[in-house]
C-alpha positions as CSV (number, residue, x, y, z in Angstrom):
1,X,0.0,0.0,0.0
2,X,2.8,2.4,0.9
3,X,4.5,1.9,-2.5
4,X,1.1,2.5,-4.3
5,X,0.6,5.8,-2.4
6,X,4.2,6.9,-3.2
7,X,3.8,6.1,-6.9
8,X,0.5,7.9,-7.0
9,X,2.1,11.0,-5.4
10,X,5.0,10.9,-7.9
11,X,2.9,10.3,-11.0
12,X,0.3,12.9,-10.2
13,X,3.1,15.4,-9.3
14,X,4.7,15.0,-12.7
15,X,1.4,15.2,-14.5
16,X,0.4,18.3,-12.6
17,X,3.6,20.0,-13.7
18,X,3.0,19.0,-17.3
19,X,-0.6,20.1,-17.2
20,X,0.3,23.4,-15.6
21,X,2.9,24.0,-18.3
22,X,0.1,23.4,-20.9
23,X,-2.2,25.7,-19.1
24,X,0.3,28.6,-18.8
25,X,1.6,28.2,-22.3
26,X,-1.9,28.2,-23.8
27,X,-3.0,31.1,-21.6
28,X,0.0,33.1,-22.7
29,X,-0.3,32.2,-26.4
30,X,-4.0,32.8,-26.5
31,X,-3.6,36.3,-25.3
32,X,-1.5,37.1,-28.4
33,X,-4.6,38.1,-30.4
34,X,-4.0,35.7,-33.2
35,X,-4.7,32.0,-33.7
36,X,-2.3,29.7,-31.8
37,X,-1.4,26.2,-33.1
38,X,-3.7,26.7,-36.1
39,X,-6.8,26.6,-33.8
40,X,-9.4,29.3,-33.2
41,X,-9.0,31.2,-29.9
42,X,-12.1,29.6,-28.4
43,X,-10.7,26.1,-29.0
44,X,-7.4,27.1,-27.3
45,X,-9.4,28.6,-24.5
46,X,-11.3,25.4,-24.1
47,X,-8.2,23.2,-24.0
48,X,-6.7,25.7,-21.5
49,X,-9.7,25.5,-19.2
50,X,-10.0,21.7,-19.4
51,X,-6.3,21.2,-18.8
52,X,-6.6,23.5,-15.8
53,X,-9.5,21.5,-14.4
54,X,-7.6,18.2,-14.8
55,X,-4.5,19.8,-13.2
56,X,-6.5,20.8,-10.2
57,X,-8.0,17.3,-9.8
58,X,-4.5,15.7,-10.1
59,X,-3.1,18.3,-7.7
60,X,-5.8,17.2,-5.1
61,X,-4.8,13.6,-5.7
62,X,-1.1,14.5,-5.3
63,X,-1.5,16.3,-2.0
64,X,-3.9,13.7,-0.7
65,X,-1.5,10.9,-1.5
66,X,1.3,12.8,0.2
67,X,-0.8,13.2,3.3
68,X,-1.1,9.4,3.6
69,X,2.5,8.7,2.7
70,X,4.5,7.8,5.8
71,X,7.8,8.9,4.2
72,X,6.7,12.5,3.3
73,X,5.1,13.0,6.8
74,X,3.0,15.9,5.7
75,X,0.3,17.3,8.0
76,X,-2.7,19.3,7.1
77,X,-0.9,22.4,8.4
78,X,2.0,21.7,6.0
79,X,-0.4,21.7,3.1
80,X,-1.7,25.2,4.1
81,X,1.2,27.0,5.7
82,X,4.3,27.3,3.5
83,X,7.8,26.6,4.6
84,X,6.9,24.8,7.9
85,X,7.2,21.1,6.8
86,X,9.6,18.8,8.6
87,X,10.8,17.3,5.2
88,X,12.7,19.7,3.0
89,X,10.8,22.8,4.3
90,X,12.0,25.2,1.5
91,X,11.0,22.9,-1.4
92,X,7.8,21.6,0.2
93,X,7.0,25.2,1.1
94,X,7.2,26.1,-2.5
95,X,4.7,23.4,-3.3
96,X,2.4,24.7,-0.5
97,X,2.7,28.2,-1.9
98,X,1.9,26.9,-5.4
99,X,-1.1,25.1,-4.0
100,X,-2.3,28.2,-2.2
101,X,-2.0,30.2,-5.5
102,X,-3.9,27.5,-7.4
103,X,-6.7,27.5,-4.7
104,X,-6.9,31.3,-5.1
105,X,-7.2,30.9,-8.9
106,X,-9.9,28.2,-8.5
107,X,-12.0,30.2,-6.0
108,X,-11.9,33.4,-8.0
109,X,-12.7,31.6,-11.2
110,X,-15.7,30.0,-9.5
111,X,-16.7,33.5,-8.3
112,X,-15.9,35.3,-11.6
113,X,-19.4,36.5,-12.2
114,X,-19.6,38.0,-8.7
115,X,-16.1,39.5,-8.7
116,X,-16.2,41.0,-12.2
117,X,-13.7,40.6,-14.9
118,X,-11.2,43.2,-13.7
119,X,-10.9,41.7,-10.2
120,X,-10.8,38.1,-11.6
121,X,-8.1,39.1,-14.1
122,X,-6.0,40.7,-11.4
123,X,-6.0,37.5,-9.3
124,X,-5.6,35.4,-12.5
125,X,-2.2,36.9,-12.9
126,X,-1.2,34.6,-10.0
127,X,-1.0,31.8,-12.6
128,X,2.1,33.3,-13.9
129,X,3.6,32.9,-10.4
130,X,2.2,29.5,-9.7
131,X,4.0,27.8,-12.6
132,X,7.6,28.6,-11.8
133,X,6.8,27.9,-8.1
134,X,5.5,24.5,-9.1
135,X,8.6,23.9,-11.3
136,X,11.0,24.8,-8.5
137,X,9.0,22.6,-6.1
138,X,9.3,19.6,-8.4
139,X,13.0,20.2,-8.9
140,X,13.7,20.5,-5.2
141,X,11.5,18.0,-3.6
142,X,10.6,15.5,-6.3
143,X,12.2,12.0,-6.0
144,X,12.8,12.0,-9.7
145,X,14.4,15.5,-9.9
146,X,17.9,14.1,-10.3
147,X,17.0,11.8,-13.2
148,X,17.8,12.6,-16.8
149,X,14.2,12.2,-18.0
150,X,12.8,14.6,-15.4
151,X,15.4,17.2,-16.1
152,X,14.6,16.9,-19.8
153,X,10.9,17.2,-19.0
154,X,11.6,20.3,-16.8
155,X,13.7,21.9,-19.6
156,X,10.9,21.1,-22.1
157,X,8.4,22.7,-19.8
158,X,10.5,25.8,-19.5
159,X,11.0,25.8,-23.3
160,X,7.2,25.6,-23.9
161,X,6.4,28.5,-21.7
162,X,9.3,30.5,-23.1
163,X,8.1,29.8,-26.6
164,X,4.6,30.9,-25.7
165,X,6.0,34.2,-24.3
166,X,8.0,34.7,-27.5
167,X,4.8,34.0,-29.5
168,X,2.9,36.6,-27.5
169,X,5.6,39.2,-27.6
170,X,6.1,38.8,-31.3
171,X,2.4,39.4,-31.8
172,X,2.6,42.6,-29.8
173,X,5.6,43.8,-31.8
174,X,4.2,42.9,-35.1
175,X,2.7,45.9,-36.9
176,X,-0.1,43.8,-38.4
177,X,-1.6,43.1,-35.0
178,X,-0.9,46.4,-33.2
179,X,-3.6,49.0,-32.8
180,X,-1.6,51.5,-34.9
181,X,-1.2,49.0,-37.7
182,X,-5.0,48.4,-37.7
183,X,-5.8,52.1,-37.8
184,X,-3.4,52.9,-40.6
């Protein structure tokens, strides 16, 4: 049973990192104002939203598995209060901070109609902070962090987000998509 919990925690942790990478990359790319990946913006937004929902479900499974894992020795307090865990407090604390940011994103997304778009968007900027925090957490506390395949996965994740940022910035810099270019 202990091995099953440990493998569940590891697997869901890796999948959450991958899904958060997809979510952030699609969110950044979709704001470029032009079709990304040959798909209409609504399709990219739908994949973005569904990947985010799946990431949240797997994040809950990841944290729950770690709560039952005797090696990790996490308490409920460790899941809520960053940098107080007995095991690798800095790295687990980053995971807790990432979880707190994701919870804020989920709660404000559920209350989007009551908050208004401006307040929701202000909180939604936390997504840009949650991804690097999750990446650092996985590199510092993940069992597989020292393996070649996980380092390659982390580099690919960073590359995907970087490429999305370049895509978005190039759209802003392009005269054909700028406001001045449209008015001329």
